[in-house]
N, C-alpha and C positions, 0 to 999 in steps of 0.2 A: 686716787683712784687706783694706783698701782698697788696699793694695802687692800682694797676692796675686792679687789678681784680675785687673788689669790682663796682670800675667805669664801668668796661667794663657790669657787670652785672644790675647796674643800669641803662646806656644807653640803652642797648636792650631791659632793660623793660618796660622803656618810649618811648623807638621805638613801640612796640609792641603794648603798651594800646592806643597808638596813631593812629596806624593804626585798631585796633579795634575799637575804639571810631571813625574816620571817617567812616568806614565801617558802623557803624549802626546808624550815621545821614545821610549815603547816603542812606539807606535802608529807614527809617523814612520819607526822604521827598521825595524819589521815589512815596511813601505809599500816601502820601499827592498828590505829583500831579499826579496818577494815579486816586485817588478821585476826584480830581477837573476835570479832563478828563472825567472821567464817569458821571459827573453829567452834563456837556458841551454836553454831547451826549444824555443823555435824553432831555434836552432843545431842542437838533437840531431834535430829534425824533420827538418829539412833534410839533415842528414848521414845520417839515417836514408833519407831518400827516395832520395840519389843508390845507397849502397849495394843498395839494395833492387832499383834498377834494372841495375844493374853484375849484382847476381846474373843478374835477369831475362835480358839482353842476352847472358851468357855460357851460360846455358840451351839458348837462342834459336838460338846457332851451333855447339851441340854442345861445349863446352867447360868445362862445370861441373864437370869432374873435374881440374881445373889443378892441379899439386903444387907448387909455390913462387909465392911475392907477384913473380917476375919474369916468369912464365908470365903471369900476370894480369895484370899491367901491359903486356906485349905485346898482349895478346888485345883491351885494352880500347882500346887506340890506334885503334883501328876502331870504338868505341862509336858509336852513334846513338839517339835514342828513334825514329826511323822505324820501326823494325823492330817495334815494340810499338801494338796495338792501344788505342782512344781508353780503352774499358774498363779495359785491364789499367795504364793511365799513372794513371786515378780509382782502383783501387782502390789502388794503390802510396802515393798520395798520403793516401787515406783511411786506412791503418792507419796509418800513420808520423804522422800527429795527432792521433787518437784514442789512440795510444800514451801520448803525451806531453803528453794530457789538455789538448789544444786545442778548447775546446768551442766555437767561436764561426766563423761563417761566415764559408767561406775562397773564393777565388777563382785559380787557376792560368794561367799563361801558358809555354811553350817555345818558345825563337825560335831560329835560327839563325844563322847569320855576319853574315846581313846584316838581323838583327835582325826578321826577318818570323815571324808563328808558325808553329811544325809542330804545336803539340798545343793547347790552349788549353778550360777552363770555359765554361761557356755566359755565366756574369754577369762575366766578365773586361772592365775597361777601359782603355782606354788610360790614363787618370788614375790608375791602381793602381801604375801602374810605378816612381812614385818613394815611394809606401807600401810595396812590395812586398818582402820578400827574396830578396835576389840571389844565386843559386848556380852555378858553373861545373859542366857536367856532364862537359866532354869531358876527357880526362888531357890531350890537348897541345892547347894554347890555338893551334895553328897551322895544328891538322888543318881539313880543308877541311869536316869535318862537326863545327864549333866550335857546341857547344848552350847556353842557358843556360834555367837555370829561374828563374821569377819567383813567386814564393809570396805573396801578400797575405790578410794576414787581418784582417777586420773587428774591428779593437782598439779599442774604445772607451776612450776616456782615462780613464774610472772600472771599467775591467775588473777592474782590481787591486784598487780601493775596493770594488766588488761581491763580488770572489770571496772577500776577506776580512771581508765584511759581518756575519757573525754575532759575531766575535769584536771588530771594530771599534764592534758594537751594545753587547755585551755590555761592553765596556772602558766606554762612554761611558753607559752606565745604570749600573753599578756606581759611576764617577765624580762620578754626579749623584746617585748615594744617599748617597756619603759629604758631599757637600758638602751635601746637604739633612741630614745629621745632624750636621754642623759648624754650619750656621745654627739647627736647632733647638737646638743642646746652647747657642750662644751665646744665643738667646732664652729659655730655660730658666732660665740662670744668673744673667741680664737679671732675670728675674722673680720669682728666687730671692732676688735683691738686694734687688730694690723689695720683695717680701712680708717682708725682715726688716727693713728698715725701716718700712713699717708697722705690722709686729708692734711694733717699739720706740716707735713712737709712741703706737701703742692701748695699750701697757702704760701708757707715761708718764701720756696721757687719764686712762685708767681708774684710773691710783693717785692723780690730780691728784682729780677725781671724787668718787674714795670719802674721800679724806683728809678733802677740808672736814667735810662730815656727821660722818664717827668724832670729829672734834675738836671739833666743834659739843656733839654727845652728852657725848664726855666732859668737858668743861664745866659740861655742864648738871648731868651725876650728881655730879661734886664740890661744884656749889653746893648739891645738894638735899642733901647729907650737911653742910653747915654749918651752927654752931648758930644762926646769926641767920634761915634759911630753914626749919630744917624743924619749926619750929613757926608759921611765918607759910604758911596754906591758901592765898593767893593766887597767891603766889610758887612755889610747890610747884605748881600748877596750870599756872606760867609756863614754867616750865621742863619739866613735864610734856608739855605742848603742843607745846614745842619738840623735844623728843626724837623724841616720834610723826611730829612734820612730816619731822625729817631721816630718820628711819628709813625714813616712805615715798619720800623722796628716792632714798635708797639703793635700794628694792626696785624702785622707777621706771628706775633705773638699769640694774640687775641683771636685769628684766626686759624692759629694752630690746636688751641683750648675747641672752637668751637669744630673744627674738622673733627677732632676725637670724638667728640658728644655724637656727632653727625655717624661716625663709624661705630659708637657703640647701639645707637638706634638701628642700624643697619641702612642708613638713607642716603649711601655713597650710591652714585650712579657712574657706571664706569662707560666710557666711550671708548670701546674697542674696536684697536685697527689695526693694520699691521703695520709693525715699529722695525726697523733697523736699530736692533739694541746697542751692537757695536758703537754705531754714530752717538746716541743719546748717553751710552757711558762714557765715552770719551770726551765730549763736551762737559759734562758734570765732572768729570775728574780733573779737564783745562780750569774749571769756574774754582775750585781747591786751590789747586796748585800753587796759590799765592803763599795762605795757608802755612800750607806743607813748607814753603819755604823759607817763609821767615821765624819757624820753629827748626830751622836747617833740617829739616827729614826727606824724605826719599820716597819718589809715588813711583811704582813700577806696574805697567799694564803691559798683561798679559791675555789678548783677545783671541784665543784660539779654538772655538767653539765655528764647527764649519756652517753650519746652519744656524744662524742669528735673528730670523725674522721671528717675531714673536708676535704674538695677539692679545694686546695691551692697551690701559688708556696711557699716553703720550706724559700727561702732567703726573698720574701716579708711581706711573715707572721711574721718571727721573726724581719726583720726593725719594722713593725706595733708596734707589743710589746715591743719593747726597746723603740723605738719613745715615745709610750705613756706612760712608766715609766720611761723614761727619763726627759722628760715635766714635770711628778709629782715632782719627784727631784727638778728640776731647780725651781720652784713654791711652793716649799711648806715653811714652818717656818725652823725656827734653827730644831727643833727634828719633822721631819716630819714620818707622821705614812700613809702608803702606803698599801690600799688591793688591788688585784688582785684575779676576780673571775670569773667564766663561771655557764652560764645554758643554758639548750636548749630554744627556742621559736621555735615553728612548724618546718621548716624544714631549723634552722637556730643555728648557735652555738654564741652565744654572750658573747664576753670578755669584761668585766668592770675595770677598773681601777681608785679606789677613792683616795682620798690624803685630807689634812686636812689644805693644802698653802691659797695663798691670797684671791683665788674666784675670781669670773667675774660679770659685770652687765652685762645686757641685752645686748646692744650696742656690746660689746666683743663678748659674746657667738655666735651674726647671723656674726663676722668676723672672728671668730678664726681659722676657717678653710680654711682662704683664704692664698693666694701665699704673703709669705713675711711679713705677717701682725704678728705684736707683740704688746702683749697686754702689757700695762702698768703694772709697778710693785712695785708702791709705794716705797716699801724703802729699798726693794731687791734692789742691785745695780751689785749683780754680774750674772747675767741671760743673756749667750753668746747663741748666734746661727745668723740663716739667717732668722728664720720666716719663715722657710718650711719644719720642721716637719709633723704640724700637715694638710699642706696640700697636703704632701706625704701622709699621714694615710689616709685621705679621698680619694684621686684617686687611691691610689691602693684597698680601700676594694670597692669599687663601682667599679673597673675594675673587681673583684671578683664578681659582682653581690649583692653585701653585702650593708649597708651603718653605716654611723657613727652621733653619735649625742653625746651630752655633757649637762649636767646639772649643774647648780652653783649658787652661790649666794657669794656676797663679805665679806670675811672674813671667808668664813665657808664651805673654798674647793670647788673642782668640781668632777664629775665622767663623763668619758668617757667610750662611749661604740658604739663595734663594731661589725656587723653581719657580720658571713661568715657562707655562705652556706655548709650543711652536705654534706658528700659522701653518695652516694646511698647504703644503706646496702642490700643485698641480701640475 
């Protein structure tokens, strides 16, 4: 799987890049073809103008019914647009321009042999000569009536791009969709890979957590069947108590997993009531003080908040404090120094748990509240759990309308802060 995953990513990347390259090539070629078509349309338009003027000239001189090309050429040697009115010239040019789908504004001028204007549109300027389409109207270049048409079309550089706007926009849109789908696919694959790894870690952790009490229960049951123990009441009570404790331990682990599932489904019902947060924090800290003493550590309690009456669920509030302290104990060094403090922040009670443990890098801080995620512990190999504690903390705090934060640095410990809304004080 490790080899297949990078191969899939590479193949998809190459496919998307290939599609993108072909798409861009298609747009480029389409623009070139449209530019060529545009140039041909201009060529056809001026040719159409000349032919229409020839036809009108022959009508004017009464020779519209010529029989052959030679006769036509003979009479056209005397061609001049001076026989046309300005309206006739404008109409001929307008019809030709519209016929070849030239929709941009245009100007024109017809000059004589001395390049003096014979007829021109009102907006034609001298600067237009260099950009105009030039066409000789007379057949005989040596004729005294030598005349030239200059047709200037106000053709913006982006005219072709504008004319292909829908095609290009559609192409860009679908290319963007393909790229977005590719990015989403890669992201999903990485997420699936991460979920698979988390699932494997969870199964390993769960197996370890449940295997230990099961082994203890098995040993206790074997001891109860021993002939030396079966008649000893004290030992029977001892092993029965051991079985009961280990059973409770397994139930707690199972309950933690079920509780996490309920939180994920947003099926948690809070029994909100006014609570003395300092009393609950002190009680939870006292229950965990023995664990800290066993590790030769120190627990400091600084409950400085003036207003410490919160609107919260007692069970869940206690669990949040317990999980934060338990997490601090797990990830602390040999002699943990843990500080629990409170303060008021606007209408919130802030509970902070600070430790001198292994700390976290930025990546771990960004993911520490994720479900099943467990930070790397370095030289600490005795950290147990499913990676559910902090995700539970965040979910419960947010369910109360608060927030959870973490500040940490590698080797310098961590500080977890949870915000709970204060009860309304009348």
